[in-house]
C-alpha positions as MATLAB code, in Angstrom:
seq = 'MSGDAGRAETELKAVVARPDELAARLAACGAAPEFRGRMADRRYDFPARALEAGDQVLRVRSFTAAAGSAARGPEVAWKGPTGRSGGYKQREELEFTVGDAAAVEAVLGRLGFVVTDAIDRCVVYYRMCGAVLRLEWYPRMDVLLEVEGPPAAIEAAVAATGIPRSAFTAERLVDFAARYAQRTGRSAALNLAALDDAGVSGVAGWPDWAP';
ca = [
      95.377   91.597   99.009;
      97.401   93.231   96.457;
     101.018   92.640   95.555;
     103.829   93.227   93.121;
     105.548   91.036   90.741;
     109.057   90.067   91.507;
     111.401   92.956   91.476;
     114.956   93.628   92.179;
     115.284   95.835   95.401;
     118.004   98.264   94.866;
     118.976  100.635   97.953;
     121.573  102.376   99.914;
     121.511  103.485  103.515;
     123.359  106.384  105.664;
     123.585  107.624  109.215;
     121.512  110.806  109.633;
     123.186  112.991  112.255;
     120.684  115.600  112.376;
     117.147  114.237  111.147;
     115.230  117.387  111.972;
     117.323  119.091  109.561;
     117.046  116.609  106.971;
     113.162  116.446  107.329;
     113.118  120.279  106.799;
     115.329  120.027  103.874;
     112.979  117.319  102.306;
     110.120  119.514  102.911;
     111.893  122.484  101.162;
     112.496  120.146   98.074;
     108.685  119.493   98.070;
     108.568  116.031   99.582;
     105.715  115.485  101.924;
     105.589  112.602  104.254;
     103.620  109.671  103.076;
     103.454  107.735  106.279;
     104.690  108.711  109.652;
     104.411  106.099  112.568;
     105.767  102.774  114.093;
     106.766   99.905  111.758;
     107.178   96.420  113.286;
     109.136   93.790  111.286;
     108.899   90.049  112.364;
     110.981   87.657  110.231;
     109.913   83.956  110.067;
     111.916   80.768  109.700;
     111.878   77.194  110.164;
     113.251   76.140  113.561;
     116.475   74.985  111.809;
     116.685   78.589  110.063;
     116.854   76.932  106.521;
     115.736   80.410  104.938;
     118.510   82.099  106.853;
     121.115   79.495  105.534;
     119.873   80.430  101.948;
     120.143   84.148  102.795;
     116.562   84.469  102.282;
     114.000   86.499  104.147;
     110.233   85.994  104.968;
     108.929   88.965  106.847;
     105.554   90.274  108.003;
     105.410   94.104  108.531;
     102.774   95.872  110.369;
     102.302   99.818  110.934;
     100.818  102.019  113.448;
     100.286  105.529  112.181;
     101.201  108.539  114.102;
      98.322  111.132  114.981;
      97.424  113.069  111.735;
      99.172  110.308  109.515;
      97.381  108.308  106.789;
      97.295  104.528  107.540;
      99.404  101.806  105.988;
      98.314   98.225  105.440;
     100.446   95.341  106.867;
     102.992   93.773  104.346;
     104.427   90.399  103.660;
     107.534   90.208  101.768;
     110.068   87.330  100.556;
     113.529   88.437   99.790;
     116.049   86.462   97.933;
     119.943   86.403   98.538;
     121.725   89.936   98.900;
     123.922   90.961   96.025;
     126.045   93.975   95.112;
     125.903   95.809   91.691;
     127.523   99.133   90.856;
     127.953   99.796   94.617;
     124.278   99.281   95.432;
     122.759   96.641   97.707;
     120.328   94.432   95.451;
     117.948   91.525   96.036;
     114.981   90.005   94.577;
     112.038   90.967   96.354;
     108.253   89.782   96.347;
     105.854   91.879   98.532;
     102.156   92.207   98.762;
      99.787   94.065  101.305;
      97.326   92.044  103.344;
      94.309   92.934  105.348;
      95.152   91.046  108.569;
      98.666   90.501  109.521;
      97.680   88.226  112.676;
      95.907   85.856  110.230;
      99.092   85.494  108.095;
     101.243   84.968  111.141;
      98.753   82.179  112.430;
      99.106   80.761  109.028;
     102.748   80.650  109.164;
     102.730   79.176  112.546;
     100.638   76.196  111.223;
     103.177   75.716  108.564;
     105.886   75.348  111.124;
     107.534   78.816  110.866;
     108.598   80.747  114.057;
     109.663   84.389  114.689;
     113.516   84.367  114.370;
     114.152   88.144  114.526;
     112.291   91.181  115.374;
     112.933   95.045  114.366;
     110.992   97.896  115.803;
     111.405  101.312  114.521;
     109.735  104.719  113.842;
     109.700  105.706  110.476;
     108.635  108.562  107.995;
     108.354  107.560  104.302;
     108.973  110.395  101.526;
     109.007  109.929   97.666;
     111.177  112.254   95.864;
     113.126  112.092   92.308;
     111.505  108.754   91.627;
     112.948  107.198   94.677;
     111.325  106.201   98.035;
     113.195  107.464  101.155;
     112.649  106.129  104.591;
     113.953  107.952  107.772;
     114.369  105.492  110.553;
     114.546  105.729  114.373;
     115.497  102.532  116.319;
     115.098  101.828  120.064;
     118.886  102.446  120.510;
     121.163  102.990  117.418;
     121.939  105.890  114.952;
     118.881  107.194  112.970;
     119.101  105.950  109.419;
     118.081  106.910  106.073;
     117.224  104.247  103.421;
     116.868  105.542   99.660;
     115.446  102.924   97.333;
     114.497  102.887   93.664;
     116.453  102.824   90.322;
     120.120  103.909   90.447;
     119.423  107.140   88.708;
     116.745  107.956   91.093;
     118.758  107.016   94.140;
     121.508  109.382   93.042;
     119.130  112.142   92.522;
     117.392  111.594   95.721;
     120.666  111.488   97.719;
     121.910  114.442   96.246;
     118.761  116.398   97.196;
     119.292  115.230  100.968;
     122.370  117.184  101.322;
     124.212  114.265  102.857;
     127.589  113.467  101.421;
     127.231  110.654   98.822;
     130.230  109.040  100.701;
     128.100  108.523  103.698;
     125.715  106.117  101.803;
     126.708  102.339  101.535;
     125.256   99.132  100.582;
     125.755   97.622  103.895;
     123.253   95.471  105.891;
     121.387   96.833  109.115;
     123.614   94.439  111.095;
     126.775   96.201  109.904;
     125.327   99.682  111.010;
     124.506   98.120  114.472;
     127.953   96.742  114.745;
     129.568  100.179  114.084;
     127.222  101.813  116.404;
     128.462   99.322  119.143;
     132.091   99.747  118.476;
     131.735  103.495  118.452;
     129.615  103.902  121.659;
     130.618  100.857  123.694;
     126.741  100.110  123.798;
     125.076   97.214  121.872;
     122.435   98.350  119.448;
     118.877   97.529  120.281;
     116.851   96.951  117.131;
     113.732   96.106  118.829;
     111.805   97.061  122.186;
     112.320   93.746  123.824;
     116.039   94.480  123.854;
     115.708   97.365  126.004;
     115.598   97.005  129.903;
     112.566   98.937  129.879;
     110.513   97.464  126.967;
     107.962  100.286  127.079;
     108.065  102.985  124.238;
     108.302  105.539  126.985;
     111.805  104.024  127.563;
     112.936  104.774  124.186;
     114.794  108.198  124.717;
     115.944  108.653  120.911;
     112.537  107.942  119.262;
     110.795  111.371  118.012;
     108.164  112.859  120.266;
     105.271  112.086  117.692;
     106.024  108.283  118.197;
     102.744  106.408  118.538;
];
């Protein structure tokens, strides 16, 4: 098991209209994918949702690498209440990698935690300008780009993407989902179980390399 000391998570997100073009632009800037594959988030809370009431998150994240991608180990994270500073989304985060996500989930179950939210997506991780960029495809929603790092690194990476700075916001994922539903008249599906066809083959918007 390895981990990080507590740190401030600082990030912005934007909708990506043409992910293939963005990937080509990042490649032209010398940013090679560090991981490509599926990412499954499972959020845990007590049945009374005490963590949610305090705007805290306890999450177990698992990865399935696409063909040709390096593997990435499971991660456990705690996040504190969400704040805003200088136009960025910020919250305290404690995160560490584990060897066996199933064992962690079993321990959480013994302690009385239950899964209260699930998010499934295909992702590509990049590192550029001192920031971490993650391109995200959801079962049914817009493709998003998350940029995380120190503010100066975020701004440099955002400029390199070619996406207008005004497209990036400090909003939460649920806000992007709400705008998608308002624009399209269809509810966003952030996990596979929310689709009529829960199989990966039923996700029309996912990339063709999705594992």
